[in-house]
MDAnalysis code that builds the backbone (N, CA, C; Angstrom):
import MDAnalysis as mda
import numpy as np

u = mda.Universe.empty(594, n_residues=198, atom_resindex=np.repeat(np.arange(198), 3), trajectory=True)
u.add_TopologyAttr("name", ["N", "CA", "C"] * 198)
u.add_TopologyAttr("resid", np.arange(1, 199))
u.add_TopologyAttr("resname", ["MET", "GLU", "VAL", "PRO", "TYR", "GLU", "SER", "THR", "GLY", "ARG", "ARG", "ARG", "GLN", "LYS", "GLY", "ARG", "THR", "ARG", "ALA", "ALA", "LEU", "VAL", "ALA", "ALA", "ALA", "HIS", "GLU", "LEU", "LEU", "ALA", "ARG", "GLY", "GLY", "SER", "PRO", "THR", "VAL", "GLU", "ASP", "ALA", "ALA", "GLU", "ALA", "ALA", "GLY", "ILE", "SER", "ARG", "THR", "THR", "ALA", "TYR", "ARG", "TYR", "PHE", "PRO", "ASN", "GLN", "ARG", "ALA", "LEU", "LEU", "LEU", "ALA", "ALA", "TYR", "PRO", "GLU", "ILE", "GLN", "ASP", "ASP", "ALA", "GLY", "LEU", "LEU", "PRO", "PRO", "ASP", "ALA", "PRO", "ALA", "ASP", "PRO", "ALA", "ALA", "ARG", "LEU", "ASP", "LEU", "VAL", "MET", "ARG", "ALA", "PHE", "ILE", "ALA", "PHE", "THR", "LEU", "ARG", "TRP", "GLU", "PRO", "GLN", "LEU", "ARG", "ALA", "GLN", "LEU", "ARG", "LEU", "SER", "LEU", "GLU", "PRO", "GLY", "ALA", "ALA", "ARG", "PRO", "VAL", "LEU", "ARG", "ARG", "GLY", "ARG", "ALA", "ILE", "ARG", "TRP", "ILE", "GLU", "GLU", "ALA", "LEU", "ALA", "PRO", "LEU", "ALA", "ASP", "THR", "ARG", "PRO", "GLU", "LEU", "ASP", "VAL", "HIS", "GLY", "LEU", "ALA", "VAL", "ALA", "ILE", "ARG", "SER", "ALA", "THR", "GLY", "ILE", "GLU", "SER", "LEU", "VAL", "TRP", "LEU", "THR", "ASP", "ILE", "GLY", "GLY", "LEU", "ASP", "ARG", "ASP", "ARG", "ALA", "ALA", "GLU", "VAL", "LEU", "ALA", "GLY", "SER", "ALA", "ARG", "ALA", "ILE", "LEU", "ARG", "ALA", "ALA", "LEU", "ASP", "PRO", "PRO", "GLY"])
u.atoms.positions = np.array([
    [0.042, -7.452, 14.314],
    [0.425, -7.351, 15.784],
    [-0.184, -8.467, 16.528],
    [0.646, -9.068, 17.257],
    [-0.150, -10.140, 18.022],
    [-0.736, -9.574, 19.351],
    [-1.980, -10.301, 19.635],
    [-2.569, -9.878, 20.906],
    [-2.069, -10.963, 21.933],
    [-2.210, -10.642, 23.237],
    [-1.714, -11.615, 24.180],
    [-2.393, -13.007, 23.939],
    [-3.548, -13.204, 23.683],
    [-4.256, -14.376, 23.385],
    [-3.366, -15.410, 22.607],
    [-2.899, -14.660, 21.500],
    [-2.051, -15.426, 20.515],
    [-0.750, -15.894, 20.907],
    [-0.226, -15.307, 21.989],
    [1.212, -15.466, 22.366],
    [1.306, -16.637, 23.339],
    [0.162, -17.294, 23.618],
    [0.196, -18.368, 24.616],
    [-0.420, -19.602, 24.236],
    [0.269, -20.790, 24.278],
    [-0.315, -22.048, 24.048],
    [-0.844, -22.145, 22.570],
    [-0.785, -23.392, 22.001],
    [-1.249, -23.774, 20.653],
    [-1.001, -22.711, 19.684],
    [0.199, -22.057, 19.601],
    [0.628, -21.105, 18.713],
    [0.329, -21.365, 17.254],
    [0.648, -22.600, 16.731],
    [0.395, -22.984, 15.384],
    [-1.106, -22.947, 14.934],
    [-1.945, -23.527, 15.839],
    [-3.323, -23.550, 15.533],
    [-3.913, -22.198, 15.639],
    [-3.479, -21.257, 16.660],
    [-3.773, -19.838, 16.567],
    [-3.365, -19.178, 15.478],
    [-2.154, -19.555, 15.029],
    [-1.678, -18.915, 13.723],
    [-2.528, -19.198, 12.478],
    [-2.941, -20.446, 12.423],
    [-3.914, -20.824, 11.413],
    [-5.251, -20.058, 11.474],
    [-5.740, -19.989, 12.591],
    [-6.897, -19.364, 12.862],
    [-6.986, -17.834, 12.453],
    [-5.868, -17.248, 12.920],
    [-5.661, -15.770, 12.505],
    [-5.598, -15.624, 10.998],
    [-4.826, -16.606, 10.448],
    [-4.641, -16.393, 8.947],
    [-5.966, -16.618, 8.192],
    [-6.849, -17.506, 8.794],
    [-8.062, -17.725, 8.088],
    [-8.970, -16.536, 8.279],
    [-8.967, -15.830, 9.443],
    [-9.730, -14.602, 9.532],
    [-9.217, -13.564, 8.593],
    [-7.923, -13.319, 8.495],
    [-7.347, -12.386, 7.697],
    [-7.560, -12.586, 6.195],
    [-7.579, -14.040, 5.799],
    [-7.931, -14.380, 4.465],
    [-9.336, -13.982, 4.029],
    [-10.284, -14.316, 5.081],
    [-11.644, -14.026, 4.806],
    [-11.910, -12.529, 4.772],
    [-11.130, -11.748, 5.476],
    [-11.249, -10.203, 5.419],
    [-10.825, -9.800, 4.075],
    [-9.699, -10.286, 3.661],
    [-9.088, -10.095, 2.324],
    [-10.166, -10.288, 1.156],
    [-10.794, -11.466, 1.359],
    [-11.872, -11.977, 0.280],
    [-13.122, -10.993, 0.342],
    [-13.529, -10.662, 1.594],
    [-14.688, -9.684, 1.643],
    [-14.332, -8.254, 1.149],
    [-13.185, -7.773, 1.521],
    [-12.738, -6.506, 0.911],
    [-12.653, -6.585, -0.462],
    [-12.158, -7.737, -1.136],
    [-12.099, -7.817, -2.615],
    [-13.367, -7.626, -3.270],
    [-14.435, -8.130, -2.493],
    [-15.887, -8.096, -3.136],
    [-16.459, -6.703, -2.934],
    [-15.688, -5.824, -2.372],
    [-16.271, -4.442, -2.228],
    [-16.892, -4.114, -0.852],
    [-16.713, -5.016, 0.150],
    [-17.268, -4.766, 1.386],
    [-16.254, -4.153, 2.369],
    [-16.880, -3.860, 3.618],
    [-15.857, -3.397, 4.631],
    [-16.224, -4.220, 5.846],
    [-15.688, -5.530, 5.720],
    [-16.001, -6.544, 6.759],
    [-15.753, -6.076, 8.222],
    [-16.787, -6.545, 8.958],
    [-16.574, -6.618, 10.351],
    [-15.975, -7.903, 10.964],
    [-15.717, -7.880, 12.111],
    [-15.031, -9.063, 12.830],
    [-16.136, -10.194, 12.703],
    [-17.477, -10.001, 12.898],
    [-18.445, -10.884, 12.765],
    [-18.489, -11.390, 11.248],
    [-18.387, -10.603, 10.294],
    [-18.398, -11.020, 8.880],
    [-17.224, -11.874, 8.566],
    [-15.984, -11.551, 9.032],
    [-14.929, -12.408, 8.842],
    [-15.058, -13.776, 9.459],
    [-15.619, -13.711, 10.701],
    [-15.667, -15.011, 11.477],
    [-16.719, -15.952, 10.643],
    [-17.826, -15.390, 10.152],
    [-18.778, -16.056, 9.478],
    [-18.099, -16.740, 8.177],
    [-17.452, -15.860, 7.509],
    [-16.800, -16.375, 6.179],
    [-15.814, -17.480, 6.444],
    [-15.164, -17.319, 7.565],
    [-13.942, -18.251, 7.880],
    [-14.570, -19.481, 8.584],
    [-15.735, -19.415, 8.941],
    [-16.233, -20.636, 9.719],
    [-15.877, -20.742, 11.147],
    [-15.471, -19.614, 11.682],
    [-14.900, -19.479, 13.006],
    [-15.952, -18.810, 13.908],
    [-16.055, -19.157, 15.112],
    [-17.022, -18.525, 16.139],
    [-16.683, -17.073, 16.382],
    [-17.692, -16.236, 16.605],
    [-17.492, -14.742, 16.786],
    [-16.652, -14.605, 18.008],
    [-16.976, -15.329, 19.072],
    [-16.252, -15.363, 20.211],
    [-14.770, -15.530, 20.045],
    [-14.435, -16.541, 19.179],
    [-13.107, -16.752, 18.932],
    [-12.525, -15.704, 18.161],
    [-13.039, -15.250, 17.167],
    [-12.635, -14.159, 16.329],
    [-12.256, -12.942, 17.141],
    [-13.113, -12.491, 18.081],
    [-12.913, -11.416, 18.853],
    [-11.641, -11.528, 19.793],
    [-11.144, -12.826, 20.012],
    [-9.942, -12.947, 20.770],
    [-8.755, -12.482, 19.928],
    [-8.952, -12.561, 18.604],
    [-7.850, -12.096, 17.746],
    [-7.941, -10.638, 17.372],
    [-9.159, -10.195, 17.103],
    [-9.358, -8.912, 16.650],
    [-10.508, -8.280, 17.543],
    [-10.199, -7.342, 18.356],
    [-11.307, -6.833, 19.311],
    [-12.119, -5.915, 18.565],
    [-11.848, -5.536, 17.405],
    [-12.853, -4.509, 16.680],
    [-12.458, -4.505, 15.056],
    [-13.216, -3.862, 14.420],
    [-13.005, -3.954, 12.894],
    [-11.836, -3.229, 12.467],
    [-11.380, -2.161, 13.263],
    [-10.191, -1.446, 12.872],
    [-9.047, -2.453, 12.871],
    [-8.799, -3.255, 13.957],
    [-7.822, -4.138, 14.135],
    [-7.825, -5.207, 13.012],
    [-8.996, -5.679, 12.636],
    [-9.221, -6.674, 11.529],
    [-8.639, -6.002, 10.221],
    [-9.072, -4.811, 9.943],
    [-8.769, -4.238, 8.618],
    [-7.283, -3.868, 8.584],
    [-6.673, -3.535, 9.660],
    [-5.201, -3.165, 9.784],
    [-4.435, -4.509, 9.403],
    [-4.890, -5.643, 10.037],
    [-4.330, -6.870, 9.700],
    [-4.520, -7.322, 8.391],
    [-5.444, -6.871, 7.742],
    [-5.780, -7.268, 6.306],
    [-4.972, -6.450, 5.301],
    [-4.041, -5.547, 5.771],
    [-3.317, -4.732, 4.800],
    [-2.337, -5.730, 4.170],
    [-2.123, -5.383, 2.849],
    [-1.392, -6.314, 2.034],
    [0.172, -6.504, 2.461],
    [0.520, -7.638, 2.618],
    [1.876, -7.973, 3.165],
    [2.984, -7.748, 2.066],
    [3.987, -7.234, 2.480],
    [5.117, -7.111, 1.511],
    [6.357, -7.065, 2.397],
    [7.356, -7.736, 1.971],
    [8.645, -7.649, 2.711],
    [9.140, -6.202, 2.901],
    [9.315, -5.670, 4.122],
    [9.569, -4.334, 4.488],
    [10.837, -3.964, 3.823],
    [11.881, -4.733, 3.534],
    [13.006, -4.445, 2.995],
    [13.192, -4.662, 1.453],
    [12.091, -5.209, 0.982],
    [11.977, -5.380, -0.544],
    [12.010, -4.093, -1.388],
    [12.633, -4.167, -2.289],
    [12.609, -3.028, -3.308],
    [11.810, -3.589, -4.503],
    [11.502, -2.576, -5.393],
    [10.728, -2.977, -6.563],
    [11.668, -2.920, -7.849],
    [12.943, -2.641, -7.795],
    [13.925, -2.623, -8.945],
    [14.320, -4.080, -9.141],
    [14.440, -4.548, -10.433],
    [15.079, -5.927, -10.573],
    [16.479, -5.757, -10.457],
    [17.319, -6.915, -10.272],
    [18.700, -6.848, -10.000],
    [19.470, -6.258, -10.977],
    [18.916, -6.323, -12.293],
    [19.687, -5.778, -13.404],
    [19.136, -4.380, -13.966],
    [18.666, -3.539, -12.883],
    [18.071, -2.293, -13.241],
    [19.118, -1.455, -13.895],
    [18.571, -0.622, -14.966],
    [19.415, 0.222, -15.532],
    [19.875, 1.400, -14.598],
    [20.888, 2.286, -15.145],
    [21.398, 3.327, -14.305],
    [20.612, 4.578, -14.486],
    [19.865, 4.696, -15.714],
    [19.109, 5.833, -15.828],
    [17.925, 6.069, -14.901],
    [17.846, 7.218, -14.241],
    [16.891, 7.313, -13.179],
    [15.381, 7.333, -13.808],
    [15.177, 7.833, -15.021],
    [13.800, 7.757, -15.720],
    [13.513, 6.446, -15.910],
    [14.388, 5.605, -16.597],
    [14.054, 4.162, -16.716],
    [13.760, 3.422, -15.447],
    [14.499, 3.797, -14.524],
    [14.418, 3.076, -13.084],
    [13.055, 3.534, -12.442],
    [12.740, 4.774, -12.702],
    [11.434, 5.102, -12.133],
    [10.207, 4.593, -12.786],
    [10.391, 4.401, -14.142],
    [9.287, 3.716, -14.879],
    [9.171, 2.166, -14.359],
    [10.220, 1.529, -14.005],
    [10.153, 0.158, -13.671],
    [9.516, 0.169, -12.188],
    [9.874, 1.117, -11.329],
    [9.370, 1.168, -9.992],
    [7.893, 1.493, -10.024],
    [7.422, 2.366, -10.865],
    [6.104, 2.883, -10.981],
    [5.252, 1.684, -11.558],
    [5.719, 1.052, -12.441],
    [5.032, -0.165, -13.084],
    [4.684, -1.119, -12.037],
    [5.661, -1.412, -11.155],
    [5.442, -2.458, -10.039],
    [4.561, -1.781, -8.988],
    [4.795, -0.533, -8.662],
    [3.839, 0.131, -7.574],
    [2.500, 0.255, -7.986],
    [2.367, 0.606, -9.289],
    [0.818, 0.778, -9.714],
    [0.215, -0.632, -9.792],
    [0.993, -1.531, -10.308],
    [0.306, -3.062, -10.234],
    [0.035, -3.390, -8.806],
    [0.808, -3.109, -7.853],
    [0.520, -3.470, -6.465],
    [-0.573, -2.775, -6.039],
    [-0.813, -1.477, -6.317],
    [-1.836, -0.675, -5.934],
    [-3.265, -1.173, -6.379],
    [-3.159, -1.555, -7.794],
    [-4.408, -2.061, -8.375],
    [-4.796, -3.443, -7.931],
    [-3.702, -4.314, -7.561],
    [-3.983, -5.618, -7.041],
    [-4.669, -5.532, -5.547],
    [-4.135, -4.635, -4.831],
    [-4.579, -4.599, -3.464],
    [-5.521, -3.395, -3.288],
    [-6.139, -2.840, -4.292],
    [-6.953, -1.754, -4.166],
    [-8.042, -1.726, -3.016],
    [-8.737, -2.765, -2.746],
    [-9.853, -2.789, -1.754],
    [-9.196, -2.729, -0.414],
    [-8.112, -3.445, -0.276],
    [-7.466, -3.387, 1.131],
    [-6.807, -1.927, 1.347],
    [-6.259, -1.412, 0.358],
    [-5.569, -0.054, 0.395],
    [-6.690, 0.898, 0.740],
    [-7.819, 0.822, 0.052],
    [-8.894, 1.657, 0.301],
    [-9.424, 1.667, 1.834],
    [-9.432, 0.472, 2.293],
    [-9.801, 0.132, 3.721],
    [-8.808, 0.845, 4.584],
    [-7.538, 0.817, 4.176],
    [-6.504, 1.437, 4.986],
    [-6.460, 2.922, 5.030],
    [-6.872, 3.372, 3.748],
    [-7.105, 4.958, 3.595],
    [-8.161, 5.332, 4.481],
    [-9.310, 4.619, 4.473],
    [-10.452, 5.109, 5.288],
    [-10.039, 5.069, 6.673],
    [-9.371, 4.075, 7.227],
    [-8.858, 4.028, 8.674],
    [-8.024, 5.361, 8.845],
    [-7.129, 5.670, 8.053],
    [-6.249, 6.906, 8.305],
    [-6.979, 8.114, 8.269],
    [-8.205, 8.239, 7.686],
    [-8.926, 9.416, 7.597],
    [-10.081, 9.515, 8.688],
    [-10.120, 8.435, 9.630],
    [-11.088, 8.610, 10.646],
    [-10.699, 9.841, 11.741],
    [-11.726, 10.511, 12.136],
    [-11.325, 11.613, 13.094],
    [-10.493, 11.095, 14.236],
    [-9.499, 11.854, 14.485],
    [-8.671, 11.434, 15.639],
    [-7.757, 10.290, 15.375],
    [-7.723, 9.558, 14.346],
    [-7.009, 8.495, 13.940],
    [-5.480, 8.845, 13.896],
    [-4.698, 8.085, 14.501],
    [-3.233, 8.296, 14.368],
    [-2.928, 7.687, 13.055],
    [-1.767, 8.001, 12.618],
    [-1.187, 7.414, 11.309],
    [-1.117, 5.782, 11.475],
    [-1.816, 5.017, 10.812],
    [-1.768, 3.603, 10.884],
    [-0.250, 3.093, 10.822],
    [-0.103, 2.118, 11.631],
    [1.371, 1.607, 11.766],
    [1.762, 1.035, 10.408],
    [0.861, 0.566, 9.583],
    [1.353, -0.124, 8.356],
    [1.667, 0.959, 7.186],
    [1.335, 2.229, 7.389],
    [1.657, 3.203, 6.369],
    [2.881, 3.979, 6.795],
    [3.986, 3.155, 6.293],
    [5.399, 3.614, 6.769],
    [6.144, 4.279, 5.659],
    [5.495, 4.610, 4.588],
    [6.275, 5.249, 3.663],
    [7.103, 4.385, 2.724],
    [6.805, 3.230, 2.552],
    [7.638, 2.275, 1.838],
    [7.715, 2.662, 0.386],
    [6.618, 3.129, -0.111],
    [6.610, 3.753, -1.608],
    [7.682, 4.714, -1.797],
    [7.810, 5.637, -0.718],
    [8.804, 6.755, -0.808],
    [10.134, 6.038, -1.054],
    [10.507, 5.184, -0.104],
    [11.847, 4.534, -0.261],
    [11.925, 3.804, -1.508],
    [10.968, 3.195, -2.082],
    [11.213, 2.533, -3.462],
    [11.519, 3.670, -4.371],
    [10.830, 4.715, -4.417],
    [11.011, 5.756, -5.534],
    [12.405, 6.398, -5.176],
    [12.839, 6.588, -3.940],
    [14.101, 7.081, -3.682],
    [15.261, 6.085, -4.267],
    [14.921, 4.808, -4.298],
    [15.888, 3.805, -4.846],
    [15.928, 3.983, -6.274],
    [14.756, 4.231, -6.824],
    [14.828, 4.534, -8.370],
    [15.565, 5.655, -8.711],
    [15.579, 6.791, -7.846],
    [16.192, 7.980, -8.218],
    [17.579, 8.112, -7.565],
    [18.129, 7.068, -6.996],
    [19.376, 7.014, -6.354],
    [20.556, 7.565, -7.188],
    [20.639, 7.173, -8.548],
    [21.727, 7.819, -9.186],
    [21.888, 9.335, -9.212],
    [20.640, 9.915, -9.092],
    [20.677, 11.449, -9.072],
    [21.732, 12.016, -8.072],
    [21.849, 11.203, -7.067],
    [22.709, 11.740, -5.883],
    [24.001, 12.018, -6.441],
    [24.682, 11.356, -7.484],
    [25.890, 11.536, -8.078],
    [25.928, 12.510, -9.233],
    [24.845, 12.369, -10.069],
    [24.759, 13.043, -11.249],
    [24.003, 14.515, -11.187],
    [23.131, 14.591, -10.076],
    [22.630, 15.915, -9.809],
    [22.642, 16.206, -8.322],
    [23.695, 16.317, -7.581],
    [23.716, 16.444, -6.174],
    [23.025, 17.625, -5.563],
    [22.528, 18.555, -6.478],
    [21.913, 19.696, -5.964],
    [20.474, 19.435, -5.711],
    [19.973, 18.216, -6.343],
    [18.581, 17.933, -6.204],
    [18.193, 17.292, -4.709],
    [17.097, 17.554, -4.118],
    [16.458, 16.966, -3.072],
    [15.892, 15.608, -3.347],
    [16.622, 14.450, -3.351],
    [16.052, 13.381, -3.893],
    [14.878, 12.789, -3.068],
    [14.926, 12.913, -1.782],
    [13.905, 12.645, -0.900],
    [12.425, 13.442, -1.221],
    [12.728, 14.758, -1.215],
    [11.838, 15.626, -1.667],
    [11.094, 15.254, -2.824],
    [11.888, 15.005, -3.802],
    [11.462, 14.658, -5.136],
    [10.593, 13.309, -5.036],
    [11.004, 12.295, -4.309],
    [10.404, 11.020, -4.076],
    [8.949, 11.288, -3.462],
    [8.919, 12.165, -2.450],
    [7.677, 12.603, -1.794],
    [6.729, 13.226, -2.735],
    [7.273, 14.042, -3.637],
    [6.284, 14.673, -4.654],
    [5.871, 13.701, -5.664],
    [6.635, 12.757, -6.068],
    [6.156, 11.674, -6.975],
    [5.062, 10.713, -6.253],
    [5.438, 10.380, -5.018],
    [4.506, 9.538, -4.250],
    [3.177, 10.343, -4.147],
    [3.261, 11.506, -3.984],
    [1.873, 12.214, -3.583],
    [0.885, 12.136, -4.815],
    [1.474, 11.929, -6.098],
    [0.748, 11.972, -7.288],
    [0.317, 10.523, -7.857],
    [0.827, 9.521, -6.968],
    [0.888, 8.231, -7.646],
    [0.204, 7.074, -6.760],
    [-0.232, 7.258, -5.561],
    [-0.532, 6.093, -4.793],
    [-2.107, 5.899, -4.666],
    [-2.616, 5.245, -3.702],
    [-3.915, 4.781, -3.649],
    [-4.800, 6.045, -3.719],
    [-4.431, 7.075, -2.982],
    [-5.076, 8.389, -2.911],
    [-5.482, 8.812, -4.353],
    [-4.306, 8.997, -5.129],
    [-4.624, 9.537, -6.368],
    [-5.452, 8.563, -7.265],
    [-5.288, 7.349, -7.045],
    [-6.143, 6.400, -7.905],
    [-7.520, 6.588, -7.396],
    [-7.910, 6.735, -6.201],
    [-9.178, 6.854, -5.823],
    [-9.750, 8.115, -6.362],
    [-8.994, 9.251, -6.457],
    [-9.557, 10.390, -7.148],
    [-9.680, 10.218, -8.634],
    [-8.866, 9.665, -9.351],
    [-8.954, 9.499, -10.762],
    [-10.193, 8.519, -11.084],
    [-10.276, 7.485, -10.347],
    [-11.328, 6.528, -10.682],
    [-12.769, 7.146, -10.265],
    [-12.880, 7.487, -8.860],
    [-14.219, 7.939, -8.323],
    [-14.623, 9.290, -8.710],
    [-13.620, 10.257, -8.722],
    [-13.962, 11.628, -9.055],
    [-13.884, 11.918, -10.578],
    [-12.624, 11.479, -10.984],
    [-12.329, 11.691, -12.490],
    [-13.024, 10.903, -13.392],
    [-13.533, 9.750, -12.874],
    [-14.206, 8.734, -13.787],
    [-13.521, 8.012, -14.762],
    [-12.126, 7.872, -14.532],
    [-11.402, 7.039, -15.414],
    [-11.442, 5.568, -15.112],
    [-11.215, 4.778, -16.084],
    [-11.262, 3.398, -15.845],
    [-9.820, 3.034, -15.272],
    [-9.631, 1.817, -14.789],
    [-8.268, 1.692, -14.101],
    [-7.180, 1.562, -14.937],
    [-7.248, 1.132, -16.233],
    [-6.226, 1.160, -17.143],
    [-5.811, 2.594, -17.451],
    [-6.662, 3.542, -17.700],
    [-6.364, 4.925, -18.056],
    [-5.750, 5.514, -16.758],
    [-6.257, 5.278, -15.539],
    [-5.931, 5.916, -14.341],
    [-4.512, 5.410, -14.113],
    [-4.078, 4.102, -14.558],
    [-2.671, 3.660, -14.371],
    [-1.760, 4.477, -15.125],
    [-2.289, 4.716, -16.540],
    [-1.388, 5.617, -17.368],
    [-1.192, 6.860, -16.852],
    [-2.214, 7.516, -16.214],
    [-2.066, 8.881, -15.610],
    [-1.219, 8.859, -14.394],
    [-1.093, 7.883, -13.670],
    [-0.325, 7.703, -12.504],
    [1.137, 7.693, -13.029],
    [1.452, 6.834, -13.831],
    [2.792, 6.662, -14.500],
    [3.134, 7.924, -15.115],
    [2.359, 8.608, -15.924],
    [2.595, 9.773, -16.530],
    [2.938, 10.962, -15.564],
    [2.326, 11.007, -14.427],
    [2.382, 12.038, -13.429],
    [3.916, 11.847, -12.870],
    [4.267, 10.508, -12.629],
    [5.570, 10.366, -12.050],
    [6.629, 10.811, -13.038],
    [6.562, 10.567, -14.254],
    [7.573, 11.012, -15.233],
    [7.649, 12.471, -15.254],
    [6.351, 13.093, -15.418],
    [6.434, 14.559, -15.488],
    [6.989, 15.289, -14.325],
    [6.763, 14.706, -13.101],
    [7.395, 15.369, -11.980],
    [8.913, 15.238, -12.074],
    [9.406, 14.102, -12.331],
    [10.795, 13.825, -12.635],
    [11.450, 14.804, -13.618],
    [10.656, 14.972, -14.774],
    [11.177, 15.815, -15.943],
    [11.388, 17.303, -15.322],
    [10.231, 17.650, -14.566],
    [10.206, 19.119, -14.233],
    [11.313, 19.343, -13.280],
    [11.759, 18.260, -12.453],
    [12.744, 18.590, -11.520],
    [14.254, 18.495, -12.124],
    [14.347, 17.713, -13.219],
    [15.728, 17.699, -13.931],
    [15.806, 18.912, -14.834],
    [14.618, 19.437, -15.342],
    [14.649, 20.553, -16.322],
    [13.665, 21.607, -15.914],
    [13.757, 22.212, -14.763],
    [12.867, 23.208, -14.325],
    [12.640, 24.344, -15.228],
    [11.347, 24.854, -15.454],
    [11.118, 25.977, -16.399],
    [12.075, 27.188, -16.073],
    [12.362, 27.881, -17.162],
    [13.342, 29.039, -16.966],
    [14.637, 28.773, -16.493],
])
């Protein structure tokens, strides 16, 4: 989100400065830190005063460091199969890879969302739920009685950064095993919806 300073004069230069600060924040997050505006400024070789013109506080910086992905981009390949289970496996493989690749940034975003009184961060818009709904789309024709959106929400609840944090930090799993559990959870929730007990 642009601040007024960035919307006036020397826009290309300001865009490069902002990008350098965000790149520095990404790098510091990847090293396991929780960078302040001052940290990012030092890492980027930019004065603190200038950095604060772009990011008035740490929260604004960390929100800007959220991993970028095209909002309308899906995770299914163009030649995706028609079988919902196979489609879900493809989406979950890509979603889990995305989560692992951007884990430090996603953890920072999660921390921001848990701050007392924090509104839902703008960037947490439920994209993963849309990706999962796309995987499950054939069910609208083959199983019209199913609530596809509700099913996508259930799958997402067991497969994102929140679940990864629990599996690794509390459950003690390494990331490879945690990735297997996340994918297995998605499959199990789908199976239960398609063939409920009793």
